[in-house]
PLY file of the C-alpha trace (Angstrom):
ply
format ascii 1.0
element vertex 58
property float x
property float y
property float z
element edge 57
property int vertex1
property int vertex2
end_header
-9.28 8.80 -5.84
-6.84 7.75 -3.14
-5.43 4.92 -5.27
-4.67 7.30 -8.12
-2.99 9.79 -5.79
-0.76 7.08 -4.34
0.22 5.78 -7.77
1.08 9.31 -8.91
3.03 10.15 -5.75
5.17 7.03 -5.87
5.65 7.15 -9.65
7.31 10.54 -9.16
9.98 8.89 -6.99
10.29 5.97 -9.40
8.42 3.44 -7.26
5.80 1.82 -9.47
2.66 0.58 -7.73
0.23 -1.66 -9.57
-3.38 -0.58 -9.89
-4.43 -3.63 -7.88
-2.07 -2.87 -4.98
-3.09 0.80 -4.98
-6.78 -0.15 -4.82
-6.20 -2.66 -2.01
-4.21 -0.12 0.00
-6.81 2.59 -0.59
-9.61 0.29 0.59
-7.65 -0.63 3.73
-6.93 3.05 4.43
-10.54 4.11 3.83
-11.91 1.47 6.22
-9.16 1.91 8.85
-8.28 -1.74 8.30
-4.98 -3.52 8.73
-3.67 -4.95 5.48
-2.18 -8.45 5.94
0.39 -9.27 3.28
3.50 -11.23 2.39
4.65 -8.35 0.18
5.40 -5.34 2.38
7.46 -3.76 -0.40
4.31 -3.47 -2.53
2.71 -1.10 0.00
5.12 1.78 0.75
2.32 4.12 1.87
3.25 5.25 5.40
-0.35 5.74 6.53
-1.57 2.24 5.61
-1.33 -0.17 8.53
0.40 -3.40 7.53
0.66 -6.74 9.26
3.38 -8.97 7.81
2.11 -12.48 7.29
5.56 -14.05 7.47
7.18 -12.04 10.28
8.97 -9.42 8.14
9.63 -5.97 9.56
8.26 -2.91 7.79
0 1
1 2
2 3
3 4
4 5
5 6
6 7
7 8
8 9
9 10
10 11
11 12
12 13
13 14
14 15
15 16
16 17
17 18
18 19
19 20
20 21
21 22
22 23
23 24
24 25
25 26
26 27
27 28
28 29
29 30
30 31
31 32
32 33
33 34
34 35
35 36
36 37
37 38
38 39
39 40
40 41
41 42
42 43
43 44
44 45
45 46
46 47
47 48
48 49
49 50
50 51
51 52
52 53
53 54
54 55
55 56
56 57
């Protein structure tokens, strides 16, 4: 459910999120986990904790 809501929300502001990225973010959010990624731009959800793998800033 969360993944679909995120995809819909960001599609309305013309930010496409893939199904895979939405599912990964939803799983991280649901489990209160930190998502480690090289692609911060793929996860614009403000309530998903991200840890940049390569030192980028969010």
